N, C-alpha and C positions, 0 to 999 in steps of 0.2 A: 502616620502609617500604621495600620492595625494588623497587618499580616506580614510574616517574614518570608523571605525568598525560599526558604525550605519547605513552606507549605504550597509552593507553586511550580517547582521546577522537578525534573527528572534528572538525577544527578549522574553524569557520565565520567566525572573525573573523581577517582576513588579517594583521594585526600581532600575533597571539597567540603564534605559534609560537616566535618568538626569544625572547620573555620566559619562556616555559616552560622552555626549554633552559638558562636560566641558574641554574635552581635547583639547588643542590648541598647538600641536607641542611639540616634544622632540627628544632627541638624540636616535637614533636606535641602537641596538646592534644585533649580530646574535645569535638567539635563537638556541640551539641545540635540535634535535628531535630524538627520538628513534622509528623507524617504525618498527613494529612488524608484522609479516605475519604468520598467523596460517595455517597450512596445514597438510592433510593426503590424500594420493593418489590423487594428484592434477596435474598429468603430462599433462592433457588437457589444463591447464591454467596458471600453475606457471610461465612459462617463459615471458609471455605477462605482467604478474602482476609485476614481478621484474624488466622487461625492462623499464616499465613506471616509476617505483619508482626510478631506478637509474639514469634516465634522469633528474629527479626533485631535488634530494638531493644535499646538500652542504657539504662542507669539515667538518663542525661541527656535522654532524648528523650521526646516526649509523642505519644499517638495521639488524634486528634480524628475523630469520625464526625458528618457534617453530614446529618440525614434531612430531605428535603424533602416529607414526606406519605406515608410508608409505611402502607398499608393491609393488609399481608400479616403474616407472622411476623418480619420483619426484626429489629425492635427486641426482640422476645421472644428470638429466637436470641442476640442480642448479650448480653443482660442475663443469660442463663443460663450464659454461659462464665466459667470460673474467673478469667479475667483481666479481667473487666468492670470492677474496681476502677480499673484503670489506663487506663480509655478515658473520655474526656469526650465526651458526646453533645449535640449542639446541634441544634436544630430550627428550620428555616427555611422557610417558606412557598415553594413553587415558584410562580415568576412568568414561566415561559417564558424563562429566561435564566440560562444556566450561569455567566456571568461573575460575576453577582450573588452567586451560591452560593459561587464561588471566593473573590471579594474578602471576603465575610464570613469564611471561613476564614482569609485573610490578616490581618484585623484581629483576629481571635480567638486568634492563634498567639503563643506565648511564647518560642519558641526562635529560634536564630540563622538557620536555613535551613528552608525549608518544601518538602516533598515531598507532591504530591498523586497518590494512587494511587486508581483507580476500583475499585468493588466487583466489578466482573467481571475483575479483574486479580489475577495472583498474583505476589509477588515472588520473585525467584529467590534461593537461599541464597547468602549472602556479598555481596549486593548492598548492604546499608547500610554493612558495613564498607569496602567499595571506595568507595562514596560519600563517607565521611568522609575517607578518604585523599585522594580527589580534591578534595573542598573545602578541605582543609588548605592545598593549593597555590594554589587560587584565592584564599582569603583573603590567603596570604603575597603574592601579587601585587597584591593590592588591585585586583582585576577588577570592573568594573561589568557584570556579565553575569548570564544565567540559563542553566539546563542542562537537558538532555534525557536520559532513560533511553533504552535499546533496548527497544521495545515489539514483542515477537513475537506476531503473530497466530496462533492456532492452526490456522486454515484457511489451507493455502498456505504457511505458516511465514514470511510476509512481514514483514520487520523495517522498523519505522518508526523514524527517530532524529531527527525534527524536532519533536516534540510537546513544548513548553516546560513541564515540570511541576516543576522545582527552582528555587525562587525563593528569593532573599535577603529576609529579613524587614525590609522597608523601605517607608515611605510613598510612595517614588518610583516604586514600580511597581505597576500594577494590570492586571487582565485585561479585555479587551474583546472584544465580539462575543457575541451571544447563544447560539451554538453554534460548535464548533470554535474556541473562543475562544483568544486569544493575549495574553501580557504585552506591555504598552508602557509607555514612560515616560510618566509623568503630565504632566510639564511640557511636552514636546515632542509627545507623541502618537505618537512613532515606536517601531516594534517593537524589542524589547530584541535586543542581540546575544546570540548563544548558541553553545553547543558541545554536543556530544553525547558521552555515556559508553558505551562498548560493554561495560563490566563492570558496570553498573547495570542490571538486566534485568527486565522485567515481562512475563508471560505473559497474553495477552488473548483472551477468547472471546466478547465481547460483539457481535460482528457475524458470528456464526454465523447460516445462514438461519432456523433455529428461534428465535432470540433476536430477531432483526430482525422477524419476523412477530408474535411475542408481544407486544412491546413497541411495534409499530408505528412503528419508528424511522425508515424511510425518509420516510414523511409528515411526521412530526414534524421532521426535519431540513430538509427542503426548505422547510416553512413558515417556520421560524426563520430559515433563511438568505436567503428572499425578503425578509424584514423588515429583516435587515442589509444587503441590497444597497440598499434604499431609503435607508438611513442612510448608507451609504457607496458611493455609484454609481461611483467612481474606483477602487475597490479590486479588483485582480485575483484577489486570494485568494478572495473571495466567489463570483465567478463561476465559478471552476474547482470549488470544492467544491460549488456548486449543481448543476452539470452532473454531477459525479461521484456525488453522493447521490441525484440524481434520475434516473440512467440507468433506462430502462426504465419510469419512472413519468411523466416528463414527455414531451411529444411531441419528434419528432425535430428539427424546426425550432427549437424553443427549445434543446434540447441542443446543437446545432450552434452556434447564435447565442451561447450562454453561453461555449463553449469559445473562440470567435473572440474575444469580448470579453476573456476572460482573456488571450489572446496579445497583443491589442493593447495593453491597459492594462500588461502586463508588459515591454513594450518598453523597453529602456535603463534599467531600475529594478532595481537588484541586490536589493532586498528582495522582489521579485516573480518573480524569475528562476526558482525552484523551481516556481511555478505556471505559468509559462508553458511550461516544459519538460513538465510534466505534461500541460497542455492539449494541447501539439503532438503528443504521443504518443497521446492518447486521440482526438485528430482524426483522426489517421492511420488508426487501427482503425476509426473510424466510417465514413470515406469507403470503406475497402476493404469494409467489411460492406454497403456501398451500391453496390458494384461500379465505383466511381470512381476507377480507378487513377490517372488523371491528376491529380486533386486530392490524392490520398494522396501521390504522388511529389512534387508542389509543397510540401507541408507537410513531408514527410520532409527536403527540402533544406533547410527552414528549421531543422527540429530538428538536423541535422547541423552547420549553420553555429553555432548556439547552444552545443552542447555535443557536440563530436566524439567524445570518449572515453567516452560513456555507453553501457551495454549496450543501452539500448533502440535507440540508432542502429544497432548491429550486428544486432540482432533484426529491425527494420522493414526494414532494407536487404536482408537475405536473404529475408525473408517477401515482400516485394513482388516480388523476382525469382523466387521460386518460383510465386507467382500468375500472373506473365507467362509462366513456362515453361509452367504448366498451360494457360492460355489458348492458347499456341501449340499445345499438344498437341491440344487440342479443335479448333483449327484444320486440324491435320494430318489429323484423323479425317475431318473433313468433306471435305477434299481428296481422300483415298483413296476414300470412298464415292462422290464426285461422278465420279471417274476410273472407277471400276468399272461405274457406271451408264451411262457414255457409252461405254465400251469392252467390249462383250460378245463380241467376235469372238475367236478363237484367236490368240495372238501367238507369235513366234518369237524372243523374248529369251532370255538365256542362264540366267535364274532358273528361270521356270516359266512355260510357255505358258498355263496356265489362271489365272494372276494369284494363286496360292495364297501367294506370297511376300508380296504385299500384305495378304492376309488375316492372315497371321501378324504382320506389322507392326501390323495393326489391333488384334489381340489384346493386344499389348504396350502400345499407346497406351491402350486401355481400361483395363488394369491399373493403369496409371500414374495415371489419374484416378479410381481406385477404382470402376470399373464392373466389378465382378468377374464378375458372371454373364454379361455379355456377352463379356468376355475368355475365359472357360472355355468358353463355348458355342462359340465360334470354334474354340478349340483342339481340342475334342471332335469337331468336324466334320472338322478338318484330320487328326486321328488315324484316324478312320472310313476315309477315302479312303487312308490311307497317306502322308500327307505329314507326316512327322516323328512323334517319341514324346515329348511335352512334360511328361508326369507327372513325370519325374524332375527336371526343372527346378524342381518346386516342393516337393520333399521336405524341404528345409530349412525352407522357410516353414511347411509343416504341423507340423514339430516345434516350431518356435519359437511357433506360434500355441496349440499344445497346452500348452506350458509357461506361455505368458503367460495364457491363459484358465483354466488349472487343470484 
C-alpha cells in the first residue's frame, strides 16, 4: 500500500488524525465486503450499477440485491446477466421505511464490512480496492466508526461526503429514520462517528429532474420526513431535510419555519452543526429572494460566526453586497430622472448645458442592471445628436456574446 488513509479521508472525528499518523506499515489481508443494492423499478439503471460493481469486487466479497416490489423489468434484467449466479436476491415488502430495508441488509450480510450502493449510482473504477486499503487501517486502529464514500451528483457535479453507507457488520449499529436514514449506536441512540473517503467514489443521477418527476420523489420524501419529525421533534436534521426536499412544494411560511427550527435545534450541538450551517445558507437565499436584505444580512452574520472559512460565507458576503450595489444603482437612476424632470432649463456647467452627460450616465446605470434596451436606446439618441460615439465601447461585448451564444 503506497498511500495512507490520512491522504484520502476527510476527518470528522477530532481525535482520529493523531492515531492515523502513527501507522507505519503492516501485513494486509483481504477484507470481505458485502455490497448491498436497494432497488424498486430500476430497469433504467440496474444493469449499469451491477456491471460496475462486478468489475470491482474480489473473490471474498458478496453482492446482495434487495428488491422492494419491482413491477418493471428490474429482476428480469438481473437474472439475464452472466454474473447472476454471484448475486443474492432478497425480497422485502416496501413499508415506507428505508431504514427497515437497510437493516434487513445488515442482518443478511456475511462479510466484515457492508457497503450500500443505490441502484441509481455507479461505482468508479478502483474504488473497491481503495476502500479495502482504507478499511485495513481502520481495522488496525480498532476504530468504532462508519464511513462515507464521495457521491458525485451528475447534475451540477455537486459532491456529498457525509452519507454514511459503509458500515461494520455489527449488531451495535442500525439505521434510523424513514428516509435520509442514518446509522446510530443501538445502545445509546446517538449518531455514529464517521469519516469520509475521497477515493471511494459513486456517481449518482437519481435526482435529475426527469427521475424526480417520474418517481414523484419530492412528495414521497416530504411525506416520510413529516412522519419522522413527529417521532423526533427535537432533531435539527429532519427539519433541514424537510425544508430542502420540500422547497417549491411546501408553502413559504412552512419553508422558513422549518429552516429556523433546524437552526435553533442545531445550536451548541456538534452532531447537528452541519444542518444548522446548511439551514443558515438556505435561509439567506430565501430572504434575498423575498427582497429582505436586512434579514438576509442578519442570518449571514450568524453563518459567518458559525463557520467563517466556509465558501458559502464568501459567496453570500459578495452576493449581498452586489445586491446592495444594484439597489444603489436603481436609486441613482431614480435620482437622475427626478433631477432631469425638475431641471428643464439650459445650464452653464462645464460638462454639457443640455444635461447629455446625465443621459450618458443613465445609460451606464441601465446597462449595469441589465436593462439593455433602455441603455442602448439612450446611447442611440445621444449618437444621433452628435454627443459621442459609443458603439466602439461594446465591440468586445459583441464578440464575447457571439462566442458564448455560438
